[in-house]
N, C-alpha and C positions, 0 to 999 in steps of 0.2 A: 422683287416680284412685280410683274407687269400690273398696272392699274386695272387692266381689263381681264385679269386672270379669273376672278370668280365667275364672270359672265361667260367667258370662253369655255371654261371647264364644264359649265352647265350644258352647253350644246354638244360638247364632246361626249358627255355622259348620256344625253338624250339620243345621240346617234347610236350608241351601243344598245339602247332600248328599242331600236328599230325605226326611229324617226328619219324622214327624208327632209334634209335641211339645206337651204341655200342662204348664204351670208353675203350681204353687200357691204363692203368696207372701203377704207381709204387707199390702202396700198400694201405692199409686202411687209410681213412681220413674222415673228416666230410662230404665232398662232395660225397665220395663213398656211404655213407649211404643215402644221399639225392637222388643221382642218382638212386639207386636201388628202393627207395620208390616211385620215379616218374615213374618207368617202364623202365629206361635206363639200358641196359645190360652193366655190368662192367667186364672186364677181366684184369688180372695181367700179366705182361710180357713186359712192355715198354722197348725199347732198352737201354742198359747200356753202349754201346760203339759204335764207328762209324761203325764197321762191327760186327754185332751181329747175328750169324746164327740162334740161337734159336728164337730170336725175329722175324726174317724174316720168319722162318717156321711157327710160330704162326700166324702172320698176313696173310701170304699166304693161310694157311689152312682155316682161317675164311673167306677170300675173296672168296675162291672156294666153300665152303659149304653154304654160304649165298649169297643173291642177294643184293649187295650194289651199289648204284649209284656213291658215292664219297668216296674216302679215303683222309681224311684231316690230314695233318702232321704239327705239331706245333714247332718243334725244330730241330736242325741240326742232332741229332742222329736218330730221328724219320724219317726225310727226307731221310738220307743216306740209311737206312734200308727199309723204306716203298717203295721207288721207285724200289728196288730189288724185294720186295715181290709182287709188282703189275705187274711185267714184263709179257707181253703177256695176261693179263687178261682184261676183258671188264669193267673196273672201271675207272672213272676219278680221277686223282691224283691232289689234291690241296695242296699247301704249304703256310705257314704263314711266313711273315717277319715283324719284329717290330723295326728293327734298320736301320738307314740310313747310313750304312757304311759296309765295309768288304765284299761286293759282287763285285768281280772284274772279268771281262771277261778273263783276262790273268792268273787267278789262276786255275790250272787244278782241284783242289779239289772241286771247285764250280760246276763243271760239273758232279760230283758224287752226288750233292745235289740240291740246288735251281735252277741251270741252266741246270739240267738234261733234255734231250729231252723227257723223260717220263712224266714230269710235264705238266699238262694241264692248270693250273691256279695258279697265285700267289696272295695271299690275303695280302695286305699291310695295315699297321695300320694307315698310314697317307700319305699325298701327297709327303712329303719329301722322304719317303721310296720308293714310287712308282717312283719318278724321278731318284733315285739312281739305281733302278732295270732297268728302261728303258735305262739308259746310258750304261748298261753292258749286256743287253739281246738282242741278235741278232734275227732278224726275227719278226714274229707277236707279237704284244704286248698282253700278256696274264695276265696283272696285273689289279687288282681291289682294290679300297680303301674302307675300312670299319673301321671307328674309333671304338676303344674299349670303349664304353660308360659306364657310371656309373649311379647308382640310388641314388638320395639324401637320400632315406629312409635307405640306408646302414649305414649312418653316424648319424642317429638320436640317441640321448641319450648320446653323447660323451661330457663330461664336461671338460672345460679347467683346466689344472693343476694350482695350485698357484705358480707363477713364483718365489716367495720368497723361495720356497723349493729348487730351483735350484741355489740359491745364487744371484738372480737378484733383485735389489731394486724394490719395488712395482710401483714406478713412472718412471722406466727406460724403454725405448723401447726395446722390445725383438725381435731379428731376429733369424731365425732358418734355418739351412741347414741339410737335412736328406739324408744320402747316406752311402753306404759302400765305403769308400774312394778308388778311383783309379785315375790315371792320367787324364782320360778324364772328370772327374767330376769337375775339375777346382777349387778345394778348395784353392790352393795357391793364385789365383787371388782374391778370396774373402777375404782372410786374409790380403793381401796387401792393399785391399780397406779399410779395417778396420783401417789401419794406416793413411789413407788419409781423413777420415771424421772428421767433427768438433767434438773435444773431449767433448765440452760442451753439446752435445746431450745425452751423457752418454748411447749410444746404446750398448747393450750386445748381443753377438752372441753365439748361441747354436749350436755346431757341433755334431749332433746326428747320431750314427752309428758306425759300426766296423772300426777300424784302423784310426779313426779321430785324435787321439792324437799321431801322428807320430813325430819323432824328427824334420823333416822338418816343419811340421805345428806349432810345439811349438816354433821353432826359428822365424818363421814369426809372430807368436803371440807376442813374446817378442819384435820384431822390431816395432810392431804397437805402442808401448809405453804404452799400457794398457792391458797386458796379462791377468789381473784378470777379464777382461770383456769377455774373450773367455772361454766357458764352454764346457767340454767334458763328457757328460753323458753316452757315449757308446751306445750299443744296448739297446733299451727300448721296452718292450711289450706294454707300454702305449704311444707310440709315437704320436698317434692321439691327445691325451690330451695335449701334448707339442705343437703340431702344432696349435691346437685350441687356445692356450694361446698366441701365438706369434702375433706380430703386422705385421710381414712380413715373408714370406717364400722365400728363395733365392736359385735358381738353377743356379750355375755359369758354367755349363758344357761347354766343348770346342769342343766336337764332338760326333757323334754317338747316339744322343738321338732319342727316338721314341715319341709317344704320352705319355709323361712321367707320369707314375702312381703316383709318388710322387707329381707332380704338380696338377694332377686332384684331389688328396686327399685334398690338401691345398684349392683348389677352393671350394670343397664340404664342407669343415669345416669353410668357411667364412674368410679365411686368405688371405690377399693381396699377390699376386704372382709377384715376380721379377725374371726374367729368361733371359738367353742369347738367342739371335735371331738365332737359328739353324733350319735347314730344318725340323727336327722332331718335333719342337715346334710350327711351324707356324700356325697350326690349333687350338692350345690350347686357345690362347687369342688374342684379337685385342689390339695392343699397345695403351695405353692411354684411352681405353674403359673398358676392362675387365682384364687388367694386364699391366705390364710394361716390356719392352724388352730393352736389351743393347747388344752391339756387344760382341762376345766371346773374351777371352784373353785380356780384357781391364779393368784393375783394376781401372783406373781413372773414366771410365764411370760407373762402378759399384758404386764407392764411391759417385759420383754425384747423381745417382739415389737413393741410400739409403738415402742420406741427404734430397733430394726432398720429398721422400715418408714419411720419419719420420716426417718432419715438417708439411706436409699437411694431417692432419687426415681426412678431408672431402674427399679428393681425394682417399685415401685408402679405405674408406667406400664405395665410389661409384664404385671403381674397383671390390671390393669383391662382391657387390650386382650384378653387371653385369656378373661376373664370374658364380655365382649361376644360373643366367638365361640361360647362355650357356649350363650349365650342365643339365638343365631341358629341353633343346631343342636339338640343333644339336649334343651335346655330351652326350645325355641320353642313358640309357640302352635300352629304348623302340625304339629309332631311330636305334640303332645298330642291334637289333633283326630283324627289318623290312629289313634292308640292307643285313643281313646275309641270310635271307629267300630268297631274290631276287638273291643273289649270288649263293646259292645252286640250286635254280630253274633253273638258266641259265646254270648250268653244267649238269643238268638232261635232259634238252630239247635237 
């Protein structure tokens, strides 16, 4: 599934509600075709650098020639250039923030982007992001929370891979972590935890994504005593089949998470979710009801949780079922579209 799907589907749904929408993007894609077929205007010329005079001119020309109520900006380059393009024009400027980190009142660059006085509204992906913004934004609170919901229908027809094809015994518990490895993803803590769990459980860990097989990771895998139980399949186009086959998906991040897409995907695929208790994750699952949470940077807590969930099959099944119910309700695409409609209407009024 495209990483842009949740956002793209929002605007397709808003178009059905009668919105007049123009999207400025990078180039041709599956969604560009769908946008055009739905009647959404598509333009090419998305900013490619923090100060992109050509993009500013394009956006400003469009804002002057057409009557827009809201200019919605989704990333740092779009924000830095969009606020310049909207200078002095009668359009509300809204910006999106999906990460509960790195917006600091003392950083002057933030006043060229998300903390710019020209910004009229900040759309936050979850409460953790909103709290981070509120702690660093002086004056009137202009933040609103709208979770980026998913539709369970997007995941229909995905069949689990045969884990034996990954070198995992058919009767062995399969754990999976999907990420492009970076320090804040916390993979070293997960690898340390693998060395602390009961070896008789024969749990195997799949580290799926780019840069997972680093020297540091392999040394930690060796130290676990069972490096053959750590598998590095790299980047996979069929990653959803791997997640669907797993008994548990683990997100050991240490900071900066949003309403994590990888976690939502696991929930939608019926895989039990074990993740760290970070601000960006607080709305995803209710601990002990629809998922399991542990403190970040705590390998021992991760190990205990893994053991507990591996041993209790019934608990895992109950958590997975409740997670699906959350995705069909408060974290659904339908709920998101209703809230986005209300958000844009509030800016228009």
